[in-house]
C-alpha positions as CSV (number, residue, x, y, z in Angstrom):
1,M,152.1,51.5,111.4
2,N,150.1,54.0,113.4
3,R,149.4,53.1,117.0
4,L,147.1,54.6,119.5
5,P,149.1,56.9,121.8
6,C,147.8,55.5,125.0
7,A,145.2,53.2,126.6
8,I,142.9,56.1,127.2
9,S,142.6,56.7,123.5
10,R,141.7,53.0,123.0
11,R,139.0,53.3,125.7
12,R,137.5,56.4,124.0
13,V,137.3,54.6,120.6
14,A,135.5,51.7,122.3
15,A,133.1,54.0,124.0
16,W,132.3,55.8,120.7
17,L,131.8,52.5,118.9
18,G,129.5,51.4,121.7
19,L,127.4,54.5,121.4
20,A,127.2,54.1,117.6
21,L,126.2,50.5,117.8
22,G,123.6,51.3,120.5
23,A,122.1,54.1,118.4
24,T,121.4,51.7,115.6
25,A,119.3,49.6,118.0
26,L,117.0,52.4,118.9
27,P,113.5,52.5,117.4
28,P,113.0,54.9,114.4
29,S,110.7,57.1,116.5
30,V,113.6,57.9,118.8
31,L,116.0,58.5,116.0
32,A,113.6,60.7,114.0
33,A,113.8,64.5,114.5
34,E,111.5,65.9,117.0
35,P,108.4,67.4,115.3
36,V,108.2,71.1,115.2
37,P,105.5,72.3,117.6
38,F,102.4,74.0,116.1
39,P,102.0,76.8,116.2
40,E,105.6,78.0,116.5
41,K,105.9,80.8,119.0
42,G,105.3,84.2,117.5
43,R,104.5,82.9,114.0
44,S,101.3,84.4,112.7
45,I,98.3,82.4,111.5
46,R,96.1,84.1,108.9
47,I,92.5,83.7,108.1
48,V,91.8,84.7,104.5
49,L,88.3,86.1,103.8
50,G,87.0,86.7,100.3
51,L,84.9,89.7,101.4
52,A,85.6,93.3,102.1
53,A,86.2,94.5,105.6
54,G,83.2,95.7,107.6
55,G,80.6,93.0,106.8
56,A,79.1,90.4,109.1
57,S,81.4,87.6,108.1
58,D,84.4,89.9,108.5
59,A,83.3,90.8,112.0
60,Q,82.8,87.1,112.9
61,A,86.3,86.2,111.5
62,R,88.0,89.0,113.4
63,F,86.3,88.1,116.7
64,V,87.3,84.5,116.3
65,A,90.8,85.5,115.3
66,N,91.3,87.5,118.4
67,K,90.1,84.7,120.7
68,L,92.0,82.1,118.7
69,G,95.2,84.0,119.1
70,E,94.7,83.9,122.9
71,V,94.1,80.2,122.9
72,L,97.0,79.3,120.6
73,Q,99.3,82.0,122.1
74,T,100.3,83.3,118.7
75,P,99.1,86.2,116.5
76,V,96.0,85.4,114.3
77,I,95.2,87.9,111.6
78,V,92.4,88.3,109.1
79,E,93.3,89.1,105.5
80,N,90.6,90.4,103.2
81,R,90.8,89.3,99.6
82,P,87.5,90.4,98.1
83,G,86.4,89.8,94.6
84,A,85.2,87.2,92.1
85,S,82.6,85.6,94.5
86,F,85.3,84.4,96.9
87,I,87.4,82.7,94.1
88,L,90.5,84.9,94.6
89,A,90.6,84.1,98.3
90,T,90.0,80.4,97.8
91,E,92.7,80.1,95.2
92,E,95.1,81.9,97.5
93,V,94.5,79.4,100.3
94,I,94.8,76.5,97.9
95,R,98.2,77.7,96.8
96,A,99.4,78.3,100.4
97,A,101.7,75.8,102.2
98,P,99.6,73.2,104.0
99,D,101.3,73.9,107.3
100,G,98.4,75.3,109.3
101,Y,99.4,79.0,109.0
102,T,96.8,79.8,106.3
103,M,93.1,79.0,106.4
104,M,89.9,80.6,105.2
105,Y,86.5,81.4,106.7
106,A,84.0,80.7,103.9
107,P,80.3,80.5,103.4
108,S,78.8,77.3,102.2
109,S,78.4,78.8,98.7
110,V,82.2,78.7,98.2
111,V,82.3,74.9,98.4
112,A,78.8,73.9,97.5
113,Q,77.5,76.4,94.8
114,N,80.4,78.2,93.1
115,P,82.0,75.1,91.7
116,Q,78.6,74.3,90.0
117,T,77.5,77.7,88.8
118,L,80.7,79.7,88.0
119,A,82.7,78.8,84.9
120,Q,85.8,80.6,86.3
121,V,86.0,78.3,89.3
122,R,89.1,76.0,88.8
123,Y,89.2,74.4,92.2
124,D,87.7,71.1,93.5
125,P,86.4,71.6,97.0
126,F,86.9,67.9,97.8
127,K,90.5,67.6,96.5
128,D,92.0,71.1,97.0
129,L,90.8,72.0,100.5
130,T,91.1,70.5,104.0
131,P,88.0,70.8,106.2
132,I,89.0,72.0,109.7
133,S,85.8,73.0,111.5
134,L,82.3,74.4,111.1
135,G,82.1,78.0,112.3
136,A,78.5,79.2,112.2
137,R,75.0,78.6,110.9
138,G,72.6,81.3,109.8
139,P,69.8,81.8,107.3
140,L,69.4,84.1,104.3
141,V,66.4,86.4,104.8
142,L,63.9,87.5,102.1
143,T,63.8,91.3,102.5
144,V,61.6,93.7,100.6
145,H,61.9,97.5,100.0
146,A,59.4,99.6,102.0
147,S,58.0,101.0,98.8
148,V,56.5,97.5,98.0
149,P,53.1,97.1,99.8
150,A,53.7,93.5,101.0
151,R,53.8,92.3,104.6
152,N,54.3,88.6,103.9
153,V,55.3,86.3,101.1
154,Q,51.8,85.7,99.8
155,E,51.3,89.5,99.4
156,L,54.7,89.9,97.7
157,V,53.7,87.1,95.2
158,A,50.4,88.8,94.5
159,Y,52.0,92.2,94.0
160,I,54.7,90.8,91.6
161,K,52.0,88.9,89.5
162,A,50.0,92.1,89.3
163,N,53.2,93.8,87.9
164,P,54.7,91.2,85.6
165,G,58.2,92.0,84.3
166,K,58.4,95.3,86.4
167,M,59.9,93.9,89.6
168,S,63.5,93.1,90.1
169,Y,65.6,91.4,92.8
170,A,69.2,91.8,93.8
171,S,71.9,89.2,94.3
172,F,75.5,89.1,95.5
173,G,76.3,87.9,91.9
174,T,75.3,85.4,89.3
175,G,75.5,81.9,90.7
176,T,75.6,82.9,94.3
177,S,73.2,81.7,97.0
178,S,71.1,84.9,96.8
179,H,70.7,84.4,93.0
180,I,69.8,80.8,93.3
181,Y,67.3,81.5,96.1
182,G,65.8,84.2,93.9
183,E,65.5,81.9,90.9
184,A,64.0,79.1,93.1
185,F,61.4,81.6,94.5
186,A,60.5,82.8,91.0
187,Q,60.1,79.2,89.7
188,Q,58.1,77.9,92.7
189,A,55.7,80.9,92.7
190,G,55.5,81.4,89.0
191,L,56.9,84.9,89.0
192,D,58.0,87.1,86.0
193,V,60.9,89.1,87.5
194,V,64.2,90.5,86.6
195,H,67.5,89.4,88.2
196,V,70.0,92.2,88.9
197,P,73.4,90.7,89.9
198,Y,76.0,92.8,91.7
199,K,79.7,92.3,92.5
200,G,79.0,91.8,96.2
201,G,76.6,92.4,99.0
202,A,77.7,96.0,99.7
203,D,76.9,97.1,96.1
204,A,73.6,95.2,96.1
205,A,72.6,96.8,99.4
206,K,73.2,100.4,98.1
207,D,70.7,99.9,95.2
208,F,68.3,97.9,97.4
209,L,68.1,100.6,100.1
210,A,67.7,103.2,97.4
211,G,64.7,101.3,96.0
212,R,66.3,100.6,92.6
213,V,65.6,96.8,93.2
214,Q,62.6,95.7,95.1
215,Y,63.6,92.6,97.0
216,Y,66.6,90.6,98.0
217,F,67.7,87.4,99.7
218,D,70.3,88.8,102.1
219,A,72.5,87.4,104.9
220,A,70.7,87.7,108.2
221,P,73.1,90.3,109.8
222,N,72.7,92.6,106.8
223,A,69.0,92.1,106.8
224,I,68.7,93.1,110.4
225,Q,70.9,96.1,109.9
226,N,69.0,97.2,106.8
227,T,65.6,96.7,108.5
228,A,66.7,99.0,111.3
229,T,66.9,101.9,108.7
230,G,63.1,101.6,108.2
231,K,63.7,101.3,104.4
232,V,63.2,97.5,104.2
233,R,61.1,94.8,105.8
234,M,62.0,91.1,106.6
235,L,59.3,88.7,105.2
236,A,60.8,85.3,105.6
237,V,63.9,83.2,106.4
238,A,65.2,80.8,103.7
239,A,65.8,77.9,106.0
240,P,64.3,74.6,107.1
241,R,63.1,76.2,110.3
242,R,62.7,79.6,112.0
243,S,65.8,81.2,113.4
244,P,66.0,81.3,117.2
245,M,67.3,84.9,116.8
246,L,64.4,85.9,114.5
247,P,61.5,83.9,116.0
248,D,58.8,86.2,114.6
249,V,60.0,85.8,111.0
250,P,58.4,82.7,109.4
251,T,60.1,80.4,106.8
252,M,59.3,80.5,103.1
253,T,57.7,77.0,103.4
254,E,55.4,78.2,106.2
255,Q,54.1,80.9,103.8
256,G,53.4,78.5,100.9
257,V,56.7,78.6,98.9
258,A,58.6,75.3,99.2
259,G,62.1,74.6,97.8
260,V,63.7,77.7,99.2
261,D,64.7,76.3,102.5
262,M,68.3,75.0,102.5
263,A,70.4,75.9,105.5
264,S,73.4,78.3,105.2
265,W,76.6,78.0,107.1
266,L,80.3,79.0,107.3
267,G,83.3,76.9,107.9
268,F,87.1,76.9,108.3
269,Y,89.2,75.3,105.5
270,G,92.9,75.0,104.8
271,P,94.9,73.8,101.8
272,A,94.9,70.2,100.9
273,R,97.3,67.7,102.5
274,M,97.5,69.4,105.9
275,P,99.1,67.2,108.6
276,T,96.6,65.5,110.8
277,P,98.1,66.7,114.1
278,V,98.0,70.3,112.8
279,V,94.3,70.0,111.7
280,A,93.5,68.5,115.1
281,R,95.3,71.3,117.0
282,L,93.4,74.0,115.0
283,N,90.1,72.1,115.4
284,A,90.5,71.8,119.1
285,A,91.3,75.5,119.4
286,L,88.4,76.6,117.3
287,A,86.0,74.4,119.3
288,Q,87.2,76.1,122.4
289,V,86.7,79.6,120.9
290,L,83.3,78.9,119.4
291,A,82.0,77.5,122.7
292,M,82.9,80.6,124.6
293,P,79.8,82.5,125.8
294,A,81.3,85.7,124.5
295,T,81.6,84.2,121.0
296,R,78.0,82.8,121.1
297,D,76.6,86.2,122.2
298,F,78.5,88.1,119.5
299,F,77.3,85.8,116.7
300,R,73.7,85.8,118.0
301,Q,73.7,89.6,117.6
302,G,73.7,88.9,113.8
303,A,71.2,86.0,114.0
304,Y,74.0,83.4,113.6
305,E,74.7,80.4,115.8
306,A,78.4,79.8,116.5
307,E,79.0,76.1,116.1
308,S,82.1,73.9,115.8
309,S,82.4,70.4,114.4
310,T,85.0,67.7,113.7
311,P,86.9,67.9,110.4
312,Q,85.0,64.8,109.2
313,Q,81.6,66.3,110.1
314,L,82.5,69.4,108.1
315,A,83.6,67.2,105.2
316,D,80.3,65.3,105.3
317,L,78.3,68.6,105.6
318,T,80.2,69.9,102.5
319,R,79.3,66.9,100.5
320,T,75.6,66.9,101.6
321,T,75.2,70.6,100.9
322,Y,76.9,70.3,97.5
323,D,74.6,67.5,96.5
324,Q,71.5,69.4,97.7
325,W,72.5,72.4,95.6
326,A,73.3,70.2,92.6
327,E,69.7,69.0,92.6
328,T,68.3,72.5,93.0
329,I,70.5,73.9,90.2
330,R,69.5,71.0,87.9
331,K,65.8,71.7,88.6
332,L,66.3,75.4,87.9
333,G,68.1,74.6,84.6
334,L,71.0,76.9,85.6
335,T,74.3,76.5,83.7
336,K,77.8,77.7,84.6
337,Q,78.3,81.4,83.7
């Protein structure tokens, strides 16, 4: 029969048993492993952007990434994944681990229009993405080439009607916001025009500046930049109200064309099933960055307003915008292409 070699050994066994029994009485929260802090020191966060480098949205994303890295004390980088109307970028984010280290900065068209107009879209914006925060608001602007003798929307409508079938407008691509705005304008004003879709804003801008297409609903920063060349003019903003950064540019509705007045915005989304504490941490950090005077000033240079939101507010805005576009798409008779 084995015996303990001494009383000290017996006391040690009793102590170990006491510790074990005491541990079983601890609450589960104490026994559970400590959560890994987010973000882990030195681990990079990436913001995926479905556009080529150099554009307005790219500049906004990079500015925010720089400031966000300072707030979170970890590297934040922007990865450009252009092509297929933001579909490639969106699918990459959806496939990523829902750990907070991958998110995207996307225009409202990605979640509100693409799923309703593009047949190749395989994602559900309400099931496959986690809303994190609104990022910015800014209008599309109706711009016209300088060769067209029109100084306002009414004059443009008159000129197009005097030249039926001869005028064309550019878009970022079939099913994109610039295309839908163009179709809504044509339907509301009774225009006979030709739609010329491009693979993105950069390609559209080249032909537009060269005069190969006559007008274009463009993002505000690009419209401002193109107008500065003297080759194009801004006629109207496609928004419910005038932009504070473009106070002298009236809305389409003010100039007699209703139904081309939905707001445009950009937001931050991550993959589905992100942990609530991680979403909250990113949301708080983005709110801090977007409220900085430097951020607001930078965005205003491109006629955008930096604006944050709660995750739920972005979720609600996504649903509202989706439903608004659904009604517009139905009225226009557009089908998925």
